[in-house]
VMD Tcl script that builds the backbone (N, CA, C; Angstrom):
set m [mol new atoms 498]
animate dup $m
set s [atomselect $m all]
$s set {name element resname resid chain x y z} {
  {N N MET 1 A 104.311 110.344 109.673}
  {CA C MET 1 A 103.060 110.131 110.359}
  {C C MET 1 A 103.095 110.915 111.669}
  {N N ALA 2 A 102.081 111.691 111.906}
  {CA C ALA 2 A 102.017 112.526 113.102}
  {C C ALA 2 A 101.859 111.659 114.340}
  {N N ILE 3 A 102.535 112.056 115.386}
  {CA C ILE 3 A 102.430 111.359 116.664}
  {C C ILE 3 A 101.868 112.366 117.670}
  {N N PRO 4 A 100.844 111.971 118.441}
  {CA C PRO 4 A 100.285 112.914 119.422}
  {C C PRO 4 A 101.364 113.400 120.385}
  {N N SER 5 A 101.260 114.641 120.826}
  {CA C SER 5 A 102.296 115.222 121.694}
  {C C SER 5 A 102.470 114.437 122.991}
  {N N PHE 6 A 101.367 113.929 123.586}
  {CA C PHE 6 A 101.508 113.158 124.820}
  {C C PHE 6 A 102.319 111.885 124.576}
  {N N LEU 7 A 102.164 111.297 123.397}
  {CA C LEU 7 A 102.878 110.070 123.079}
  {C C LEU 7 A 104.349 110.367 122.765}
  {N N ALA 8 A 104.607 111.463 122.089}
  {CA C ALA 8 A 105.987 111.862 121.811}
  {C C ALA 8 A 106.734 112.105 123.125}
  {N N GLU 9 A 106.074 112.747 124.078}
  {CA C GLU 9 A 106.685 112.987 125.392}
  {C C GLU 9 A 106.955 111.665 126.113}
  {N N LEU 10 A 106.005 110.767 126.074}
  {CA C LEU 10 A 106.169 109.459 126.696}
  {C C LEU 10 A 107.291 108.675 126.024}
  {N N ARG 11 A 107.342 108.711 124.713}
  {CA C ARG 11 A 108.409 108.016 123.978}
  {C C ARG 11 A 109.789 108.579 124.322}
  {N N SER 12 A 109.872 109.868 124.646}
  {CA C SER 12 A 111.172 110.456 125.017}
  {C C SER 12 A 111.703 109.852 126.311}
  {N N VAL 13 A 110.809 109.286 127.106}
  {CA C VAL 13 A 111.205 108.656 128.369}
  {C C VAL 13 A 111.418 107.151 128.196}
  {N N VAL 14 A 110.509 106.467 127.504}
  {CA C VAL 14 A 110.566 105.000 127.418}
  {C C VAL 14 A 111.234 104.485 126.152}
  {N N GLY 15 A 111.526 105.369 125.221}
  {CA C GLY 15 A 112.144 104.925 123.978}
  {C C GLY 15 A 111.170 104.100 123.153}
  {N N THR 16 A 111.672 103.024 122.563}
  {CA C THR 16 A 110.849 102.199 121.677}
  {C C THR 16 A 110.181 101.033 122.397}
  {N N ARG 17 A 110.376 100.926 123.709}
  {CA C ARG 17 A 109.788 99.803 124.461}
  {C C ARG 17 A 108.280 99.735 124.272}
  {N N PRO 18 A 107.699 98.540 124.441}
  {CA C PRO 18 A 106.259 98.378 124.233}
  {C C PRO 18 A 105.422 99.257 125.145}
  {N N LEU 19 A 104.411 99.867 124.567}
  {CA C LEU 19 A 103.436 100.659 125.313}
  {C C LEU 19 A 102.070 100.013 125.171}
  {N N TRP 20 A 101.240 100.169 126.192}
  {CA C TRP 20 A 99.851 99.724 126.193}
  {C C TRP 20 A 99.021 100.976 125.969}
  {N N LEU 21 A 98.305 101.044 124.833}
  {CA C LEU 21 A 97.563 102.238 124.458}
  {C C LEU 21 A 96.116 101.881 124.123}
  {N N THR 22 A 95.256 102.882 124.139}
  {CA C THR 22 A 93.862 102.682 123.759}
  {C C THR 22 A 93.655 103.204 122.347}
  {N N GLY 23 A 93.156 102.323 121.499}
  {CA C GLY 23 A 92.881 102.689 120.117}
  {C C GLY 23 A 91.390 102.619 119.832}
  {N N VAL 24 A 90.963 103.379 118.846}
  {CA C VAL 24 A 89.585 103.329 118.365}
  {C C VAL 24 A 89.617 103.067 116.865}
  {N N GLY 25 A 88.654 102.284 116.410}
  {CA C GLY 25 A 88.554 101.969 114.993}
  {C C GLY 25 A 87.120 102.127 114.538}
  {N N ALA 26 A 86.950 102.621 113.322}
  {CA C ALA 26 A 85.623 102.885 112.778}
  {C C ALA 26 A 85.366 102.042 111.547}
  {N N VAL 27 A 84.280 101.297 111.578}
  {CA C VAL 27 A 83.789 100.623 110.387}
  {C C VAL 27 A 82.627 101.492 109.915}
  {N N VAL 28 A 82.955 102.413 108.992}
  {CA C VAL 28 A 82.006 103.421 108.522}
  {C C VAL 28 A 81.325 102.923 107.255}
  {N N ARG 29 A 79.983 102.974 107.266}
  {CA C ARG 29 A 79.205 102.589 106.082}
  {C C ARG 29 A 78.477 103.818 105.538}
  {N N ASP 30 A 78.392 103.868 104.214}
  {CA C ASP 30 A 77.654 104.961 103.585}
  {C C ASP 30 A 76.234 104.502 103.274}
  {N N GLY 31 A 75.441 105.365 102.651}
  {CA C GLY 31 A 74.054 105.058 102.334}
  {C C GLY 31 A 73.876 103.904 101.367}
  {N N GLU 32 A 74.937 103.529 100.668}
  {CA C GLU 32 A 74.887 102.402 99.734}
  {C C GLU 32 A 75.380 101.107 100.370}
  {N N GLY 33 A 75.765 101.180 101.662}
  {CA C GLY 33 A 76.246 99.991 102.360}
  {C C GLY 33 A 77.725 99.712 102.181}
  {N N ARG 34 A 78.422 100.617 101.495}
  {CA C ARG 34 A 79.868 100.434 101.309}
  {C C ARG 34 A 80.607 100.764 102.599}
  {N N VAL 35 A 81.833 100.237 102.731}
  {CA C VAL 35 A 82.659 100.421 103.922}
  {C C VAL 35 A 83.879 101.268 103.562}
  {N N LEU 36 A 84.192 102.226 104.415}
  {CA C LEU 36 A 85.326 103.125 104.221}
  {C C LEU 36 A 86.587 102.525 104.842}
  {N N LEU 37 A 87.638 102.398 104.031}
  {CA C LEU 37 A 88.937 101.941 104.527}
  {C C LEU 37 A 90.004 102.934 104.091}
  {N N ASN 38 A 91.127 102.893 104.803}
  {CA C ASN 38 A 92.275 103.683 104.375}
  {C C ASN 38 A 93.483 102.762 104.208}
  {N N ARG 39 A 94.324 103.104 103.234}
  {CA C ARG 39 A 95.583 102.389 103.062}
  {C C ARG 39 A 96.625 103.184 103.834}
  {N N ARG 40 A 97.118 102.553 104.888}
  {CA C ARG 40 A 97.965 103.237 105.873}
  {C C ARG 40 A 99.345 103.575 105.305}
  {N N SER 41 A 99.842 104.755 105.651}
  {CA C SER 41 A 101.156 105.162 105.163}
  {C C SER 41 A 102.293 104.455 105.906}
  {N N ASP 42 A 102.042 103.937 107.119}
  {CA C ASP 42 A 103.123 103.265 107.851}
  {C C ASP 42 A 103.341 101.826 107.386}
  {N N SER 43 A 102.294 101.164 106.871}
  {CA C SER 43 A 102.425 99.763 106.469}
  {C C SER 43 A 102.094 99.524 104.997}
  {N N GLY 44 A 101.395 100.478 104.372}
  {CA C GLY 44 A 100.965 100.300 102.995}
  {C C GLY 44 A 99.770 99.372 102.850}
  {N N ARG 45 A 99.179 98.945 103.976}
  {CA C ARG 45 A 98.069 97.990 103.952}
  {C C ARG 45 A 96.743 98.698 104.201}
  {N N TRP 46 A 95.671 98.103 103.654}
  {CA C TRP 46 A 94.327 98.616 103.892}
  {C C TRP 46 A 93.921 98.287 105.316}
  {N N GLY 47 A 93.227 99.225 105.966}
  {CA C GLY 47 A 92.803 98.996 107.337}
  {C C GLY 47 A 91.581 99.816 107.697}
  {N N ILE 48 A 91.145 99.572 108.909}
  {CA C ILE 48 A 90.030 100.309 109.494}
  {C C ILE 48 A 90.535 101.690 109.874}
  {N N VAL 49 A 89.767 102.701 109.604}
  {CA C VAL 49 A 90.146 104.067 109.964}
  {C C VAL 49 A 90.081 104.204 111.484}
  {N N GLY 50 A 91.100 104.819 112.067}
  {CA C GLY 50 A 91.099 105.001 113.516}
  {C C GLY 50 A 92.416 105.543 114.015}
  {N N GLY 51 A 92.597 105.463 115.320}
  {CA C GLY 51 A 93.829 105.975 115.898}
  {C C GLY 51 A 93.843 105.834 117.404}
  {N N ILE 52 A 94.706 106.609 118.021}
  {CA C ILE 52 A 94.925 106.568 119.464}
  {C C ILE 52 A 94.106 107.660 120.135}
  {N N LEU 53 A 93.492 107.297 121.262}
  {CA C LEU 53 A 92.777 108.310 122.046}
  {C C LEU 53 A 93.756 109.218 122.765}
  {N N ASP 54 A 93.408 110.479 122.851}
  {CA C ASP 54 A 94.164 111.417 123.673}
  {C C ASP 54 A 93.784 111.190 125.132}
  {N N PRO 55 A 94.661 111.522 126.076}
  {CA C PRO 55 A 94.312 111.345 127.491}
  {C C PRO 55 A 92.998 112.058 127.822}
  {N N GLY 56 A 92.076 111.337 128.480}
  {CA C GLY 56 A 90.801 111.902 128.905}
  {C C GLY 56 A 89.758 112.027 127.813}
  {N N GLU 57 A 90.071 111.622 126.593}
  {CA C GLU 57 A 89.135 111.759 125.481}
  {C C GLU 57 A 88.112 110.626 125.490}
  {N N GLN 58 A 86.855 110.981 125.325}
  {CA C GLN 58 A 85.806 109.970 125.220}
  {C C GLN 58 A 86.031 109.156 123.936}
  {N N PRO 59 A 85.899 107.824 123.998}
  {CA C PRO 59 A 86.175 107.001 122.816}
  {C C PRO 59 A 85.380 107.390 121.570}
  {N N ALA 60 A 84.085 107.610 121.667}
  {CA C ALA 60 A 83.290 107.956 120.482}
  {C C ALA 60 A 83.721 109.308 119.914}
  {N N ASP 61 A 84.049 110.262 120.786}
  {CA C ASP 61 A 84.518 111.572 120.323}
  {C C ASP 61 A 85.855 111.443 119.593}
  {N N GLY 62 A 86.765 110.659 120.168}
  {CA C GLY 62 A 88.066 110.439 119.532}
  {C C GLY 62 A 87.930 109.743 118.195}
  {N N LEU 63 A 86.993 108.821 118.119}
  {CA C LEU 63 A 86.746 108.099 116.885}
  {C C LEU 63 A 86.283 109.046 115.778}
  {N N VAL 64 A 85.309 109.883 116.090}
  {CA C VAL 64 A 84.798 110.847 115.106}
  {C C VAL 64 A 85.928 111.779 114.658}
  {N N ARG 65 A 86.743 112.236 115.603}
  {CA C ARG 65 A 87.889 113.098 115.280}
  {C C ARG 65 A 88.835 112.385 114.325}
  {N N GLU 66 A 89.204 111.145 114.651}
  {CA C GLU 66 A 90.149 110.390 113.824}
  {C C GLU 66 A 89.622 110.170 112.407}
  {N N VAL 67 A 88.355 109.777 112.291}
  {CA C VAL 67 A 87.779 109.534 110.963}
  {C C VAL 67 A 87.831 110.815 110.132}
  {N N PHE 68 A 87.440 111.935 110.728}
  {CA C PHE 68 A 87.459 113.187 109.974}
  {C C PHE 68 A 88.885 113.601 109.615}
  {N N GLU 69 A 89.814 113.519 110.587}
  {CA C GLU 69 A 91.200 113.914 110.323}
  {C C GLU 69 A 91.810 113.108 109.183}
  {N N GLU 70 A 91.506 111.816 109.131}
  {CA C GLU 70 A 92.150 110.949 108.151}
  {C C GLU 70 A 91.434 110.886 106.808}
  {N N THR 71 A 90.098 111.105 106.804}
  {CA C THR 71 A 89.347 110.859 105.569}
  {C C THR 71 A 88.482 112.018 105.089}
  {N N GLY 72 A 88.261 113.033 105.919}
  {CA C GLY 72 A 87.365 114.118 105.542}
  {C C GLY 72 A 85.900 113.749 105.657}
  {N N VAL 73 A 85.594 112.563 106.185}
  {CA C VAL 73 A 84.213 112.104 106.343}
  {C C VAL 73 A 83.779 112.321 107.786}
  {N N LEU 74 A 82.603 112.906 107.961}
  {CA C LEU 74 A 82.019 113.036 109.294}
  {C C LEU 74 A 81.194 111.770 109.529}
  {N N ALA 75 A 81.538 111.031 110.581}
  {CA C ALA 75 A 80.866 109.772 110.890}
  {C C ALA 75 A 80.130 109.894 112.212}
  {N N GLU 76 A 79.069 109.110 112.340}
  {CA C GLU 76 A 78.324 109.061 113.598}
  {C C GLU 76 A 78.370 107.625 114.127}
  {N N PRO 77 A 78.934 107.425 115.324}
  {CA C PRO 77 A 78.979 106.072 115.892}
  {C C PRO 77 A 77.565 105.563 116.182}
  {N N GLU 78 A 77.300 104.308 115.800}
  {CA C GLU 78 A 76.001 103.692 116.044}
  {C C GLU 78 A 76.067 102.603 117.104}
  {N N LEU 79 A 77.223 101.893 117.165}
  {CA C LEU 79 A 77.313 100.727 118.025}
  {C C LEU 79 A 78.768 100.420 118.344}
  {N N LEU 80 A 79.056 100.195 119.622}
  {CA C LEU 80 A 80.361 99.651 119.998}
  {C C LEU 80 A 80.280 98.163 119.677}
  {N N SER 81 A 81.000 97.721 118.652}
  {CA C SER 81 A 80.841 96.356 118.170}
  {C C SER 81 A 81.879 95.389 118.715}
  {N N ALA 82 A 83.016 95.877 119.188}
  {CA C ALA 82 A 84.039 94.955 119.691}
  {C C ALA 82 A 85.020 95.667 120.614}
  {N N VAL 83 A 85.470 94.918 121.593}
  {CA C VAL 83 A 86.556 95.327 122.483}
  {C C VAL 83 A 87.588 94.219 122.373}
  {N N THR 84 A 88.737 94.529 121.764}
  {CA C THR 84 A 89.742 93.511 121.473}
  {C C THR 84 A 91.137 94.015 121.824}
  {N N ILE 85 A 92.083 93.108 121.781}
  {CA C ILE 85 A 93.492 93.458 121.997}
  {C C ILE 85 A 94.234 93.162 120.705}
  {N N SER 86 A 94.962 94.148 120.226}
  {CA C SER 86 A 95.717 93.983 118.985}
  {C C SER 86 A 96.931 93.088 119.215}
  {N N PRO 87 A 97.477 92.563 118.128}
  {CA C PRO 87 A 98.796 91.932 118.248}
  {C C PRO 87 A 99.815 93.021 118.609}
  {N N MET 88 A 100.963 92.636 119.123}
  {CA C MET 88 A 102.033 93.610 119.375}
  {C C MET 88 A 102.459 94.184 118.028}
  {N N MET 89 A 102.522 95.513 117.949}
  {CA C MET 89 A 102.889 96.201 116.716}
  {C C MET 89 A 104.312 96.735 116.848}
  {N N THR 90 A 105.103 96.587 115.800}
  {CA C THR 90 A 106.415 97.216 115.736}
  {C C THR 90 A 106.410 98.102 114.506}
  {N N TYR 91 A 106.600 99.399 114.714}
  {CA C TYR 91 A 106.547 100.375 113.638}
  {C C TYR 91 A 107.914 100.518 112.982}
  {N N PRO 92 A 107.957 101.095 111.772}
  {CA C PRO 92 A 109.231 101.216 111.048}
  {C C PRO 92 A 110.348 101.897 111.849}
  {N N ASN 93 A 109.983 102.799 112.775}
  {CA C ASN 93 A 111.013 103.478 113.579}
  {C C ASN 93 A 111.422 102.667 114.802}
  {N N GLY 94 A 110.845 101.461 114.972}
  {CA C GLY 94 A 111.195 100.596 116.092}
  {C C GLY 94 A 110.255 100.696 117.276}
  {N N ASP 95 A 109.394 101.702 117.308}
  {CA C ASP 95 A 108.434 101.828 118.408}
  {C C ASP 95 A 107.548 100.589 118.440}
  {N N GLN 96 A 107.254 100.130 119.673}
  {CA C GLN 96 A 106.371 98.986 119.857}
  {C C GLN 96 A 105.162 99.412 120.671}
  {N N ALA 97 A 104.006 98.848 120.317}
  {CA C ALA 97 A 102.778 99.160 121.050}
  {C C ALA 97 A 101.785 98.027 120.871}
  {N N GLN 98 A 100.957 97.873 121.888}
  {CA C GLN 98 A 99.823 96.966 121.820}
  {C C GLN 98 A 98.615 97.791 122.233}
  {N N TYR 99 A 97.464 97.507 121.615}
  {CA C TYR 99 A 96.296 98.363 121.788}
  {C C TYR 99 A 95.104 97.615 122.363}
  {N N LEU 100 A 94.425 98.270 123.297}
  {CA C LEU 100 A 93.077 97.898 123.670}
  {C C LEU 100 A 92.235 98.615 122.631}
  {N N ASP 101 A 91.679 97.862 121.684}
  {CA C ASP 101 A 90.959 98.455 120.560}
  {C C ASP 101 A 89.455 98.437 120.793}
  {N N LEU 102 A 88.844 99.593 120.637}
  {CA C LEU 102 A 87.397 99.748 120.701}
  {C C LEU 102 A 86.928 99.999 119.268}
  {N N THR 103 A 86.186 99.034 118.725}
  {CA C THR 103 A 85.731 99.144 117.344}
  {C C THR 103 A 84.255 99.528 117.332}
  {N N PHE 104 A 83.947 100.562 116.581}
  {CA C PHE 104 A 82.578 101.068 116.468}
  {C C PHE 104 A 82.077 100.878 115.044}
  {N N ARG 105 A 80.812 100.511 114.916}
  {CA C ARG 105 A 80.147 100.582 113.622}
  {C C ARG 105 A 79.559 101.985 113.527}
  {N N CYS 106 A 79.783 102.636 112.396}
  {CA C CYS 106 A 79.370 104.030 112.212}
  {C C CYS 106 A 78.653 104.194 110.882}
  {N N ARG 107 A 77.947 105.310 110.773}
  {CA C ARG 107 A 77.361 105.678 109.486}
  {C C ARG 107 A 77.958 107.005 109.066}
  {N N ALA 108 A 78.176 107.140 107.777}
  {CA C ALA 108 A 78.693 108.394 107.224}
  {C C ALA 108 A 77.570 109.423 107.249}
  {N N VAL 109 A 77.884 110.622 107.725}
  {CA C VAL 109 A 76.898 111.697 107.812}
  {C C VAL 109 A 77.109 112.705 106.681}
  {N N SER 110 A 78.368 113.073 106.450}
  {CA C SER 110 A 78.676 114.045 105.403}
  {C C SER 110 A 80.157 113.971 105.070}
  {N N GLY 111 A 80.547 114.743 104.081}
  {CA C GLY 111 A 81.948 114.823 103.679}
  {C C GLY 111 A 82.254 113.934 102.492}
  {N N GLU 112 A 83.325 114.269 101.827}
  {CA C GLU 112 A 83.800 113.541 100.659}
  {C C GLU 112 A 85.042 112.750 101.068}
  {N N ALA 113 A 85.019 111.431 100.885}
  {CA C ALA 113 A 86.164 110.590 101.266}
  {C C ALA 113 A 87.397 110.985 100.454}
  {N N ARG 114 A 88.470 111.275 101.178}
  {CA C ARG 114 A 89.728 111.681 100.540}
  {C C ARG 114 A 90.871 111.469 101.525}
  {N N VAL 115 A 92.083 111.469 101.025}
  {CA C VAL 115 A 93.247 111.474 101.905}
  {C C VAL 115 A 93.287 112.853 102.526}
  {N N ASN 116 A 93.189 112.903 103.853}
  {CA C ASN 116 A 93.046 114.187 104.537}
  {C C ASN 116 A 94.223 114.506 105.454}
  {N N ASP 117 A 95.182 113.580 105.577}
  {CA C ASP 117 A 96.385 113.827 106.371}
  {C C ASP 117 A 97.479 112.882 105.894}
  {N N ASP 118 A 98.598 112.849 106.620}
  {CA C ASP 118 A 99.736 112.028 106.183}
  {C C ASP 118 A 99.665 110.583 106.674}
  {N N GLU 119 A 98.571 110.184 107.317}
  {CA C GLU 119 A 98.454 108.819 107.832}
  {C C GLU 119 A 97.912 107.845 106.795}
  {N N SER 120 A 97.411 108.361 105.681}
  {CA C SER 120 A 96.822 107.503 104.654}
  {C C SER 120 A 97.468 107.754 103.301}
  {N N LEU 121 A 97.642 106.670 102.550}
  {CA C LEU 121 A 98.077 106.770 101.165}
  {C C LEU 121 A 96.872 106.857 100.238}
  {N N GLU 122 A 95.800 106.147 100.626}
  {CA C GLU 122 A 94.547 106.142 99.878}
  {C C GLU 122 A 93.396 106.013 100.857}
  {N N VAL 123 A 92.248 106.508 100.442}
  {CA C VAL 123 A 90.997 106.361 101.189}
  {C C VAL 123 A 89.961 105.968 100.151}
  {N N ARG 124 A 89.171 104.925 100.485}
  {CA C ARG 124 A 88.233 104.443 99.464}
  {C C ARG 124 A 87.061 103.713 100.095}
  {N N TRP 125 A 85.908 103.808 99.428}
  {CA C TRP 125 A 84.721 103.046 99.798}
  {C C TRP 125 A 84.777 101.694 99.095}
  {N N PHE 126 A 84.456 100.613 99.816}
  {CA C PHE 126 A 84.447 99.263 99.271}
  {C C PHE 126 A 83.071 98.636 99.442}
  {N N THR 127 A 82.599 97.957 98.402}
  {CA C THR 127 A 81.378 97.157 98.543}
  {C C THR 127 A 81.733 95.914 99.368}
  {N N LEU 128 A 80.721 95.223 99.891}
  {CA C LEU 128 A 80.978 94.005 100.652}
  {C C LEU 128 A 81.644 92.950 99.783}
  {N N ALA 129 A 81.289 92.882 98.505}
  {CA C ALA 129 A 81.927 91.935 97.589}
  {C C ALA 129 A 83.408 92.276 97.404}
  {N N GLU 130 A 83.718 93.556 97.269}
  {CA C GLU 130 A 85.121 93.972 97.131}
  {C C GLU 130 A 85.899 93.677 98.407}
  {N N LEU 131 A 85.263 93.876 99.571}
  {CA C LEU 131 A 85.927 93.569 100.848}
  {C C LEU 131 A 86.304 92.098 100.920}
  {N N ALA 132 A 85.409 91.235 100.453}
  {CA C ALA 132 A 85.664 89.796 100.501}
  {C C ALA 132 A 86.900 89.421 99.677}
  {N N GLU 133 A 87.165 90.170 98.614}
  {CA C GLU 133 A 88.298 89.885 97.725}
  {C C GLU 133 A 89.587 90.597 98.149}
  {N N LEU 134 A 89.473 91.568 99.025}
  {CA C LEU 134 A 90.610 92.401 99.414}
  {C C LEU 134 A 91.545 91.644 100.352}
  {N N GLU 135 A 92.845 91.758 100.111}
  {CA C GLU 135 A 93.827 91.146 101.005}
  {C C GLU 135 A 93.959 92.035 102.241}
  {N N LEU 136 A 93.452 91.530 103.367}
  {CA C LEU 136 A 93.474 92.269 104.621}
  {C C LEU 136 A 94.191 91.465 105.689}
  {N N ASP 137 A 94.839 92.164 106.580}
  {CA C ASP 137 A 95.436 91.563 107.751}
  {C C ASP 137 A 94.328 90.825 108.530}
  {N N GLU 138 A 94.662 89.685 109.124}
  {CA C GLU 138 A 93.677 88.857 109.823}
  {C C GLU 138 A 92.952 89.624 110.932}
  {N N TYR 139 A 93.665 90.452 111.678}
  {CA C TYR 139 A 93.055 91.219 112.774}
  {C C TYR 139 A 92.087 92.275 112.232}
  {N N VAL 140 A 92.445 92.921 111.133}
  {CA C VAL 140 A 91.559 93.911 110.505}
  {C C VAL 140 A 90.283 93.214 110.028}
  {N N ARG 141 A 90.430 92.076 109.349}
  {CA C ARG 141 A 89.259 91.348 108.856}
  {C C ARG 141 A 88.355 90.917 110.018}
  {N N TYR 142 A 88.952 90.467 111.115}
  {CA C TYR 142 A 88.186 90.051 112.300}
  {C C TYR 142 A 87.345 91.217 112.831}
  {N N ARG 143 A 87.960 92.386 112.985}
  {CA C ARG 143 A 87.241 93.551 113.496}
  {C C ARG 143 A 86.149 94.003 112.524}
  {N N LEU 144 A 86.433 93.948 111.226}
  {CA C LEU 144 A 85.417 94.284 110.224}
  {C C LEU 144 A 84.212 93.351 110.339}
  {N N GLU 145 A 84.479 92.058 110.416}
  {CA C GLU 145 A 83.391 91.081 110.506}
  {C C GLU 145 A 82.560 91.289 111.766}
  {N N LEU 146 A 83.229 91.566 112.887}
  {CA C LEU 146 A 82.488 91.816 114.125}
  {C C LEU 146 A 81.575 93.035 113.976}
  {N N ALA 147 A 82.090 94.093 113.381}
  {CA C ALA 147 A 81.290 95.315 113.232}
  {C C ALA 147 A 80.130 95.124 112.261}
  {N N LEU 148 A 80.377 94.400 111.182}
  {CA C LEU 148 A 79.342 94.232 110.165}
  {C C LEU 148 A 78.243 93.261 110.589}
  {N N THR 149 A 78.544 92.377 111.521}
  {CA C THR 149 A 77.549 91.383 111.947}
  {C C THR 149 A 77.005 91.644 113.346}
  {N N ALA 150 A 77.527 92.648 114.052}
  {CA C ALA 150 A 77.107 92.917 115.432}
  {C C ALA 150 A 75.624 93.246 115.503}
  {N N LYS 151 A 75.004 92.789 116.553}
  {CA C LYS 151 A 73.584 93.071 116.781}
  {C C LYS 151 A 73.464 94.221 117.780}
  {N N ALA 152 A 73.407 93.912 119.053}
  {CA C ALA 152 A 73.191 94.970 120.041}
  {C C ALA 152 A 74.223 94.975 121.153}
  {N N GLU 153 A 75.179 94.087 121.092}
  {CA C GLU 153 A 76.180 94.058 122.160}
  {C C GLU 153 A 77.579 93.955 121.557}
  {N N ALA 154 A 78.553 94.424 122.307}
  {CA C ALA 154 A 79.934 94.365 121.848}
  {C C ALA 154 A 80.454 92.939 121.967}
  {N N ALA 155 A 81.307 92.546 121.041}
  {CA C ALA 155 A 81.963 91.243 121.108}
  {C C ALA 155 A 83.220 91.375 121.961}
  {N N PHE 156 A 83.473 90.362 122.778}
  {CA C PHE 156 A 84.691 90.346 123.571}
  {C C PHE 156 A 85.055 88.906 123.867}
  {N N THR 157 A 86.286 88.693 124.280}
  {CA C THR 157 A 86.756 87.356 124.622}
  {C C THR 157 A 86.851 87.251 126.131}
  {N N PHE 158 A 86.440 86.103 126.666}
  {CA C PHE 158 A 86.536 85.850 128.101}
  {C C PHE 158 A 87.015 84.430 128.287}
  {N N THR 159 A 88.052 84.277 129.102}
  {CA C THR 159 A 88.575 82.963 129.426}
  {C C THR 159 A 88.199 82.662 130.864}
  {N N PRO 160 A 87.246 81.749 131.078}
  {CA C PRO 160 A 86.815 81.434 132.441}
  {C C PRO 160 A 88.005 81.036 133.323}
  {N N GLY 161 A 87.955 81.509 134.559}
  {CA C GLY 161 A 89.012 81.204 135.514}
  {C C GLY 161 A 90.112 82.248 135.581}
  {N N THR 162 A 90.218 83.113 134.563}
  {CA C THR 162 A 91.241 84.148 134.616}
  {C C THR 162 A 90.726 85.300 135.457}
  {N N GLY 163 A 91.563 85.870 136.245}
  {CA C GLY 163 A 91.174 86.997 137.088}
  {C C GLY 163 A 90.325 86.590 138.270}
  {N N ASP 164 A 90.091 85.298 138.434}
  {CA C ASP 164 A 89.288 84.791 139.551}
  {C C ASP 164 A 90.146 84.818 140.807}
  {N N PRO 165 A 89.746 85.591 141.828}
  {CA C PRO 165 A 90.586 85.713 143.027}
  {C C PRO 165 A 90.667 84.426 143.839}
  {N N ALA 166 A 89.816 83.460 143.570}
  {CA C ALA 166 A 89.812 82.208 144.359}
  {C C ALA 166 A 90.930 81.281 143.948}
}
mol reanalyze $m
mol bondsrecalc $m
mol representation Tube
mol addrep $m
């Protein structure tokens, strides 16, 4: 799995210790209402297409780049549907990371869904009925549900009293 050069450089200094990174995820729907997922090569599990933003990269631009790199589909972001924090991730090589995840609902504009890089084992469109039957990680399912049901504002969690300077 390719690692961005800025992250490889950072890992050379911090090793496998936990990093706080910004991730983007796309819940892409086609004209038939199906949702695009990829089966990740690092975990073998189905997930939302996405990745890590490069330093200074606009989130929507990074999202479109990631979707195309991984699936060959050109997507257009329609709505920022959620701002969430991932569980701590430990990758097969021991690297640890936690993500501030920005999830966008998108529509497919063009392209044929396919495995387009080494980050995916499979890429496939799923109907909503198939999604309901699919075994998905709880965090992936949560982000999917937020994107599919979002109206006009992003979902986020707020705990009253936290960050209050008083």
